[in-house]
C-alpha positions in Angstrom: 101.2 101.8 151.6 100.5 99.9 154.8 98.6 100.9 157.9 100.4 100.5 161.2 97.9 100.0 164.1 99.1 100.6 167.6 96.7 99.9 170.5 96.7 101.9 173.8 94.5 100.6 176.6 93.2 102.5 179.6 91.5 100.2 182.0 90.7 103.0 184.4 88.6 104.9 181.9 87.6 101.8 180.0 88.9 103.4 176.8 90.8 101.8 174.0 92.7 104.0 171.5 94.1 102.9 168.2 96.8 105.1 166.8 96.9 104.7 163.1 99.9 105.4 160.8 99.6 105.2 157.0 96.7 104.9 154.6 93.2 103.5 155.3 92.2 102.1 152.0 91.0 98.9 150.2 94.3 97.1 151.2 94.2 98.0 154.9 90.6 98.7 156.0 89.8 95.0 156.8 92.9 94.9 159.1 91.6 97.8 161.1 88.1 96.3 161.3 89.4 92.9 162.4 91.8 94.5 165.0 88.9 96.4 166.6 86.5 93.5 166.5 88.9 91.3 168.5 89.1 93.5 171.5 86.5 96.3 171.6 83.9 94.4 173.6 86.0 94.8 176.8 85.9 98.7 176.6 83.3 101.4 176.8 84.9 103.9 174.5 86.8 103.6 171.2 89.1 106.4 169.9 90.9 106.3 166.6 93.9 108.7 166.5 94.3 109.9 162.8 97.3 112.2 163.4 99.4 110.0 161.0 96.7 109.0 158.5 97.5 110.5 155.1 94.7 109.0 153.0 91.3 107.4 153.3 89.4 105.9 150.3 85.8 104.9 150.0 86.5 101.4 151.4 88.1 103.0 154.5 85.1 105.3 154.9 82.8 102.3 154.7 84.8 100.4 157.4 84.7 103.5 159.6 80.9 103.7 159.3 80.6 99.9 160.0 82.8 100.3 163.1 80.8 103.3 164.4 77.6 101.3 163.9 78.9 98.2 165.5 79.9 100.1 168.6 77.6 102.6 170.2 78.3 105.7 168.0 78.3 107.9 171.1 81.3 106.0 172.4 83.3 106.3 169.1 85.4 109.2 167.9 88.2 110.1 165.6 90.8 112.5 166.9 93.7 114.5 165.4 92.6 114.1 161.8 94.5 116.2 159.3 92.7 119.0 157.4 92.3 117.1 154.2 90.8 114.1 156.0 88.4 116.4 157.9 87.4 117.9 154.5 86.6 114.3 153.3 84.5 113.7 156.3 82.7 117.1 155.8 82.1 116.5 152.1 80.7 113.0 152.7 78.4 114.2 155.6 80.3 112.1 158.1 82.0 114.9 160.1 79.5 114.9 162.9 79.3 111.1 163.0 83.1 110.8 163.5 84.3 114.0 165.2 82.9 114.7 168.6 
């Protein structure tokens, strides 16, 4: 399945939000990384809205860690993740790293 990435910009708060729809996996993770890399430098805060993300594999987790490390982790968060995605973050020890 594909990953649809919609970008929402808030120049007043210097926040950029990406609303994701689909699966974050080996086939789609690089697309997300590339999309964020092309525009994040202009913003102070990065939010990923996971309300429509149904699946994350190890490649997706790896890209999320790389994204969090490449931006200041304190300005990075994931919001609206479904319970099974939160469970994955909890099991892998990443819950506090991604969810603020």
